[in-house]
N, C-alpha and C positions, 0 to 999 in steps of 0.2 A: 287668239288662235294660231294651234301649231300645226304641223304636218304629221301625215299618218301613211307610214311606206309599210308594204309587203315585200319580202324580200325571198325571192327563189332559192331554197336552200337544194343543195346536191344535184345542181344541173349537171345536164349529158347532153353532148352531140345531136346525139339522135331525138332527143327531147326537149331541145332549146328552142323557146319561140324567135322569129328573124329581129324582134325589137323587144326584147326582157328587159325592162327597165333596171330591175335590181337585183343583184345576184349575192348569193352569200357561199363563199367559199372555206374549206378549212386547208391546213397544212399538208394533208393526203393528197392534194391536187398539184403538191412542189416535192414529191418524194422522190424524184427520178427525173432526167433530162427529158425522158420520152412523156413524162406525166406533165412538165412543165411545156414542151411543145404543145400539146393535146389542149392545156388549159388556156395558154395564149389564142390559138388559133377558135377555140370556142367563143373567149370572151370579143374577137373580132366578129364573129356570127351574129351575137346579140344584141351590141351597141349599147351596153348596160350606161346606163346613167349614175347611180350608186352601187357601189361595190364593196363588199365589206368580206373581212376576214376574219373567222371564228378561232379561237385557239386551238380547237383539235382537242380539249383537254377532257372531253368524255370519253375519248379513246383509252386515257387512264383509265378511268373506272371501269369501263369495259374489258381489258387487259389485267386487270387485279381482278375482278370477279372469275375471270376464265382462268386464272393462276398463272398466266404467263408473264414473263419477265417484262419489266418497266425501269428504265433509267433516264436520267436526268441530265445527262453530260455534255456542255457545251462545248467541250472539245473535241466531241467525235460527231459525223455527220447524222440528220435527222434520220432516223430509219423505222420503218414499220413491216416488219415480214410477220410471217404466221406467230410465231413464239417470241418475238421480239419489238419493244418502241423505246426509241431513246428521241424524247422530246424535252426542249428547254425553252425559257422566253426568247433565248436569241434565234432558235431555231423558227421561231412564230415570226420575229422581228426580220430575218432573213428572207422569209416568204413574203413578206410585207415589202420589202425593198423590191421585191421583182414585179408584185401585183400592182402595188402602188395604189392599195384602195381607198377609198372615202374613209372608212375607222377599221381597225382592228381591236380584236378583244384580246386582253393579257390571259398569259396562260394561268390554269386554274386546276385544281385538283377536286372535282366534282364530289358533293355529299351525297351518299348512296341515298335511294327511296326507301323510306322507313316511315311507320307512324308510332313506333316504339321511342319513347321520350328517353330512355335509357342507351337504346342502341343510337338515337340522334345526338345525345350528349358525346358518347366517346368518339363518332366517326367525325363530328365537328372537332373537338379536339386534337383527336390525330392528324386532321389536314390542315388546322389553321395555321399552324407554323409554314408550311409550304404555301397557301396562299396570300400570306402578308408578304413573304420572302419574295413570290415570285411576280405580286401586285408592283413592289419596288424595281425589282429587274426588269419586268416588263416594260415598264416607263422609261429605263434608262436604253434599254435596248432599243424602242421605237424611237428616243430622241436620237440615237446613233447612224442608226441603219435607215430610218424612214421618217425624216422629223416631220415632214409636210403631211402626215396620216393623223389622224385623229383617235386618239387613244382613250377605250372604254374598259372600265374596271369590273370585273366579273365579279358576282357576288354568291358567295357559298354562305348560306345561312338557312336555321329552320327556324328561327323566330328572332325577334326585335332584341331581346338581350344579344344573343351571338352575333346579330348586324351590327350594333353599336359598337360592340366591344371591337367586330373586324375594322369599324369606320373610324375608331379612335389610333388603331394601331397602323392606317396606313394615311396617317394625315401628315400632310407636305408632298404628297404624290400630287404630280401636274395631270390631268385627264380630262376630257371633253364630256364623257358621259358615263353610264353606266349599261351594264349586259345582266340580266338576272334570268334562270332557268324557271320552270313553273313546275318541276316535276312533283316539289314537296309542298306546293303552293294548295292551299285552298281560296277561295273567290275573295273571303274575307282578310287572311292573311295577306294577300297579293294585294289588296285595297290598302293595307296599313303600311306596308313596305313603300309604297307610290306616295303615302301621304309624307312618310320621313324623308323620302326624297325631294319631294316638293320644298320641304322645311328646310333642307340642306342647301337650297339652291341649284340643286340639279336641274338641266334643261333638257338635258337628250338621255331617254332610255330606250333601250333593247330589248324587246321579250323574247327569248331562247326557246325555240325547237317547240311551238304550237300554232295551230290555226285553229284552235277548238272557238266554236263560234261566240260564247258568253267570253273568253278571254279578248277575242277580237273586238267585241263590244265595247268592253271595258277600256281598250286599249284607245278605241275612237272616242270613247269619252274623256279620256285623260288626255289624249292628245289634243283637243280642243279646249279645255278647260285647264290643265296643269302643266304641259310643258310645250316646248317649242320644236321637239321632234321625238317622236313614237315609233319604233318599228319590230316589227314581229318576224320570224322567219318558220318554217318548216319544210320537211321534205317530202310531207303528206301529199301534196298534189301530184308528185311522179311513182310514189309507192301504189296509191290508190292506180294510175293511167297502167302499171306493170302488171296488177291482177286483175285489168279489165273492170274497174270499178269506175263508175261516172258519180260526180258529185253535183248536188242539188243547189242551182244558183240559190233558193230560198232561205235555206237552214244550215247548208255545205254538210247535209248527210251522204254516204255514199252507198249505192248499189250496185252489186256486177249487173253490168248491160245486159248478160244472158236473161236474168230473172226478169227483167224491165220488159223486154220486146212481146214475153209470153202474156204479159198483164196488156189485153187489149185496149183497157180505158184508158191507158196512159199516153197521151203528147206529149211530144216534144216543144214544150214552151220556152225552153232556155234562150235567153235575149243573148247569146255569144255571138259571136262573129262566124265562130267556126260551126254553131249548130243551125244556122241559117238553111231554111231547105233541107233539113237532115232530118229523118224518124228515126228511133232508136235501132229498129232493123239495117237502116242505113248503116249506122254507126257499127253495128255489131257482126255486118258482113264485111268491113273493112280487114277484119282478122287481123293477126301477128303484129309486127313492127307498127304498119300502117294504124291498125285501132291503138297501139300504146301512144303511137306518135299524137294523133287526133284527141286521144282522151286527157292527155301530157297539158296541151296549151288549153283544152277545155277546162279543165279541172283548177289551174292556175287562174283561168280566168275567171272564173266565179268567185276564188277566194278573194281576188282583188276588187271585184266586184262588191259583194257581201262588205267587205270594209269600207269601200267608199259609199256604200248607201248607209252603213251604220253611221258613218262619221256625218252625213247629211242631215241624220235624224237623230242628233244627239244635243240640240242646243238646248233642250231639258230633258229631265229624267222622264217625263210624261210623254215626249216624244219617241224616245228612244223604246220606253216599254211598247209603247203602241205598235213600233216598226216591227218591234221582235215579235210582240204576240201575235200580228199578224202572221209572220212567215213562219211560226213553229207551230207544232200540233199541241193540243192541251196538256198534253202528258209532261211537257217541258216548260207548263209556264211557272210550276214551283220555282225552277231555274232563275227564269228571267226574275222572278219577283225578289231573289236573294241576292241577285246582281244589282237591282235597282236598290235595294236597300242599303246595302255596301255603298254604292255611288252617292246616295243621297245623305250620307253619313261624311263620305271624302267630300263632298261639295261643300256642305256646311260647316264641317270640323275643320278642315284641312290648315288652318292656322291654329287651332287649339293646342291645349297640352296635350301630349302624345300618348301620355298612360290613359289619360279619358277617351281619347279614340278609342285606343285599343278596345278599352273595357266595352265600348259601344257595339264596336265591329264583331266584338267575340261572345257580346250577350245572347 
């Protein structure tokens, strides 16, 4: 049985809980002396047990899509301005030397989100060289500037063929785990990638940028049955808080708190410590920053709670299915069946030929 951890991504002083166990930051928090000071003060406030540093590679994709200038020059400072981003593996490792995180993710050049096979091939090919070289350079920079930090390899691939090609190209790199985004991933494809990592002897997996309930449920299952360490992160908790949205502890759906109070049959049955003795009207009447702060703490708590409950209910696939169907409305039950079918294949075939596993998952 492994560990499952939810990391609070994109934390801010105004939203941080007094004892937030797990934090994920990016180089954005270290772009200036004032930012570094702010970040270190925030970390003292939250007493984080696990601190992770993502590479901030997603910013490269965002700048590229907006037609802004991007450079990768380690001889120049890390720069993130309106029309210029300069980021390299060395910059990420230097941020880690200040932060001293539990693990850091190497710099990657993210593939874009697309379902078109030709676009996928062209984008993967365009970024493949960067991702291979940066993996090697990230590992070297990590050893030079922060050797005590664990190193996670970022995965940027649309399919198994691309993943295996990348894997062969980084053979010999010293690393402790992998980090994988789910932007281009179906449940079946993510399950296949997890079987591949398991067969490669990987013990630590970080799923980047999501707290979608079906992915959280999958993470809970693979944490208990495949890996020694599984973690996820997302900024959902604070984005929803800033827009006045309340996250449901049963299925992680969110609704604007102003809508909820006008439904008289809704009672606040949330088990979180922040909701104790509070009606939805009480929360709505907090207004402004007070409401945002409350919702931020509530939303992150319920995401952690859902993950813990899923982990506690996945000794078997039937147990997990029962837990999910009890929590979700019937319209989501088809998704639950899809997830459980994929997990059944993972559990029963994790040691079998990968091509056969792929055929079963993609059938």
